[in-house]
N, C-alpha and C positions, 0 to 999 in steps of 0.2 A: 640294250644299252640304257643305263639309267641317266636321268637328267639331274644335274647338280642343282643346289639351291641358287647358285649364282645364275645359272642358265634360266631357271624358272623366273627369277626377278627380271632378267633381260627380256624374256618372251612376254611377260605380263606388261612391262613398260612399253615395249614396242606395240603390243596389241592395243593398249589404251590410247596411245598416240594415233594409231591408224583409225581407231573408232572415232576419235575426235575429228580427224580429217574427213572421214566419210560423212560425218554429221554435217560439217560445213559444206561439203561438196554437194550433197543431195538436198539440203534444206535451203541454202543460200545461193550457191553458184548455179544450181540447176533451176532455180525459180524462174529466170527469164525464159528458158526453153519451155518450161511448163506453161507459161503465159502464152507463148507462141502456139503451142499445141491446143490450148483451150480456145484461142481465137479461131484457129482453123476449124474447130468443131462447133463454132458458133455459140460458145458458152459464156462469152463476155458481154456485160451490159453496156455496149457501146452506143453512143448517141449519134444521130444523124443531123442534129442541130449544128449549124456553122456560124457561130458568133463572129463579130469583127475581130481582126487580129492586127496588132501593130508590131512589126519586127523592128527591134532597136539594136543598133550597132554603134559602138564607140570606136572611132578610127583615128590613128595618129601616124602620119607619114606612111600610108598604105596604098598609094596610088595603084601600083601593079596588082596587088592582091584584090583590091576593090574592082578593078577593071576585069579581072578574071572571074571573081566569085559573085559579085552583085547581080549580074544578069540571071544567074541560076536561082537567085532568091526572088528577084523581081518578076520572073516568069513562072512563078508557082501557079498551079491550077487550083485556085481557091477563089470563091466568089467575092469576098469582102476583106481586103487586107491592104495595109500600107507599109512602107519601109522607111524608117527614119534613121539617117546616118548622122551622127554627131561628130563633126570635124574637131578633133582635139588639138587645135593650134598646129596643124600640119605645115611643114616647111617645103614640101614637095608640090606636085601638081594635083593633089587630092581635090582641092576646091574646084579647079577647072574641070576635072573629070566628073565630079558630082553634078556640076551645072550642065554638062553635056548629056549625062544620063537622064537627068530630070526632064530634059526636053523630049526624050524618047519614051520615058516612063512617067506618066503624070502622077502615079501613086508613090513616087519617090520624093521624100522631103528631107531637107538638110538644115542643120543648125550648127552652132559652133560654141566652143568654150572660150573664155577670156584667158589671155596669156598672163594675167596679173595674179592668178591664184597661186598661193605658195604652200599653205599648210593643210591643204585638202587633196586627197587623191584625185588626180585629173580624170582617171577612168571612172571613178564613182560619180564625179561631177558631171561627166559627159552622159553617163547612163541616167542620172537624175533629170537632166535636161531632156533627154530622149523620152523618158517616161512621162514627164509633164507635158510634152508636146503630143503624146499619143492620144488619138481620138477614139480608139477602139476599146472594147471591154477586156480583152486579153492581150498581154504583152509577151512576145517571144524574143528570146535573146540568143544571139550568136556573135561570132567575132570575125574580123576581117580576113583572118587566115583560114577560115572554115567555109565549107560549102555543103549544101544538101546534095545527096546522091540521087534524089528523085524529085520530080515536080509535084509529088504528092506529100511532101514533107509536112506542110502546114495542115493539110487535110487529115493526115494520119494522127498528128498531135491533137487536132480538134475533136477527134472521136471520143476523147476522154474528158472534154470540158463538160462537167455536169454540176449540179447544185451541191454535190457532196465533195467536190474537188476544188482545191485552190492552186495546186502546183502539179505540172506534168513534166516529168523528166524524160529525155530521149537519149539514145545511145550515141556516143561520139568517140572516135579513135583517129589516130594519125593515118595519113595516106600511105599506102603500101609502096615501098621502094626496095631496091636491091640492098643486100648487105646484112650482116648479123646484127649490127647496131640498131638498124630499123626494126628488126625482128624483136629485139629486146624492148624498144620503146613501145611497140604495138602490143606485145605480150603483157607488159606491166600495166598499160592502160586498159587492156581487155580485162585483166584480173580486177583492177580497181572499179571498172564500170560494172562488172558482174556482181561485185560485192555491194556496190551502192544500189543498183537496180534490184538485186535480189532481196536486200533488206527492205527496200521500199515496197516491193510486191508482197513481202511477208508482214507488212504493217509496221515496219520500223524505219520509215523514211526520216532522214534527219538533216539532209543538206541538199544542195543543188550545184550544178556546174553550168555556168553561163554560156557554154558553147552550144548547148542544145537543151533549152529549158523554156517553159511557159508558165506564167502565173497571172492571176487576176490583178488588174491595175489597182483595184481598190485596196488590196492588202498592203501595197507599198505606201500609200498615203495614210492608211489607218494606223500604220506603225512608224510613221515619220521617217520612212525610207532608211537611208544608211547613216542617220544622224549619230548613232552610237559609236560608229567606227570610221569616221571620216579621216582619221589620222593614219589608218592602215592603207598601204598601197593596194592590197588585195582583200578578198573576203566579201566582196559585194554579193556573191551568190551563196557561198558556204554559210557565212554567219547570219545573213538575213533570213534564210529559210530555217536554219537551225533554231533561231531565237523566236521567230514569230509565227511559224506554221506548224500546227499539230501533225503528228505522224499520220493520223487517219485521213488527213486532208491532202496527202501527197500520193500520187500514183506515177506509173511509168508506162511509156509506150515502147514496147519491144517489137519492132517491125523493120524489115529491110527498107521500107519506103521512107522511114523517118531517120535513117542513119545520116550523120553528119561527119565529114572528114576534115582533118586539119593538115595543112601542107607544111607547117613549121616543125618538121621532125628532125631535130638535130640535138647533139649533146647539150648545147648551151640552153636551149629552151626547155628541154626535158629536166635538166637540173634546176633551172629557175622555178619551173612549175612544181617540182617535187618539194623543194625547200619552202616554197610559199604555202603549199598544202599542209606540210608538217607544222609550220609556224602557226597557221590559222587553226589547225586541228587542236592545238593546246587550249584554245579559247572556246571550244564547242561544249555544249551541254549534252547530257544523255549518256547512256551506257554503250551506245553503238560503237563509238570509237574504241573503247576498251574491248568490246566483243571482237572487232576486226583485228585488233592488236593481238588478241589471244590466238586468232587463226594463224597469223604470221609466226608467232612464237611456237605454237605446237608443230607447225610444219618444219620450222628450223630444227627443233628438237628431234623430230622424226627422222630427218635426213642425217643429222649428226649422230643420233643414236643407232640408226640402221647401219651406217657406215662403220661405226666403232664396233657394233655387234658382229658384223661380217668379218672384220679384220681379226678380232679376238677369237671368233669361232674357228677361223682358219688356223690361227696359231695354236689353239688349244685342242684342235680336232673335235670341236663340238658340232658334229655334222647335222644333228637334229635341229639344234638352235640355228645353224646356218640356213637350213632349208626353210624353217618356219619364218625366220626374219626376212629372207628373200621373198618368200611367198606373200607375206603380209605387205611388204613394200610394193610388190607387183600388183596386188589387189588395189592398193591405194592409188598408184599411178595410173592403173588401167581405168579405174572409175573416173578419175579426173580427166583423163584423155577422152573418154566417152562424152563427158559433159561439155568439154571445150569443143569437141568436134561437132556436137549437135548445135550449140549456140552459134558457132562460127558459120555453119551451113545456113542457119536461120537468118543471119545478118549479112551474109555475103562477105564474111571476114576470112582472113588468111587462116590456113589450117596448121595445126601443130601436132606433128607425129613424133619422129625421132628426136626432134629438138626439145620436146616438152620436158623430159627429165632434167636436161641440162639447164633449161630456163628456170625450172622450179628450184633447182639448187642455187642458181645465181641470184634469184630474186631476193632472198633474205640477205645476201651479201651486199647488193647495191642498196637495199633498205638501210642496212647498218652504216654503209658509207655516207648516205645522205643525212642520216641522223647525226653522225659525227660532224659532218660539214655544218649542220645547223647549229651545233654546240659551239663551233668555232666562228660562226658568223655573228656579227654585232646585231643586236635588236634593231638598231637604227636603220639597218638595211631594208627592213620591212615596214618602215614608217615613212609617211610623207612629210619631209622636213624642208624641202627646197624645190625650186622649179626644176 
């Protein structure tokens, strides 16, 4: 049975797209697992030095979250650390809770923002106050709705504090709950985290996420903090790292001991975070953003092209083309499944087996949805213009 010219073009196109996806899979997505394997074999230059750490948290009306999560941070097994919570004009019982906890934990300190600030992001202002109040060499950031899954969280991050490092990124994802929606939130976050951490470990670090991140306090003051973007509601972690820290000074800690979980897994917070990241992404420098965009584009073209090829092959009785297309697709999805399974096992993450193909198909769909939403959203929604 001869293969027509049209079939040859289809097979080559699908083959090229699969090759691109395999390259992303093994070079970027698999980099965190390779780091875990290297650590197990004792091949990483980790430090035993434990410098002082200041954990900074900006909180606004988070009494219940702080009551649940702060003790997990305050009870870290680390020799020299403090926790600074900046109360961002809370209207609930946050102040009273912090006073109560500070009596029990002497290394908990609190401060507050003024309610008269109008044209500056309150979160950025709160973080600035927390960093200025920090007495330690390294500052670790997390948020009220997040908690470390281990008492070794700070110790695990600190293993990467060296003279050649200014920023250490950790893994963070939502808390596992029942339902397909939660599976989508967690899968999307897992993919974004693997891309960020993978690029970082390959020497292409370009941003940070303030739910699980550490950096030297001195780089904040040396670069005048968030002064260039005080009008933006978000971007305190993304843009600051992107603009002021060279890629070679950024590393990542990929370890089950340093995993942070977020409890705010719902459609509203997911959409808010996605739109914010997309808006801030437009202001970032470097080729990494375009490189990751090419990953999403090539995967979208692969699924669309493979689906069209299978349908046309069935209608035209192109059995060889049908077999090759299906085989290439299975190779691609099989390799990605293997990588996801390995890193999920490393981090104690939920596993993706039969749901992976469906989630891989849906992911470009919701990315397109969020990009359309961003186009329909006013720029003012991302700026700090009022209390």
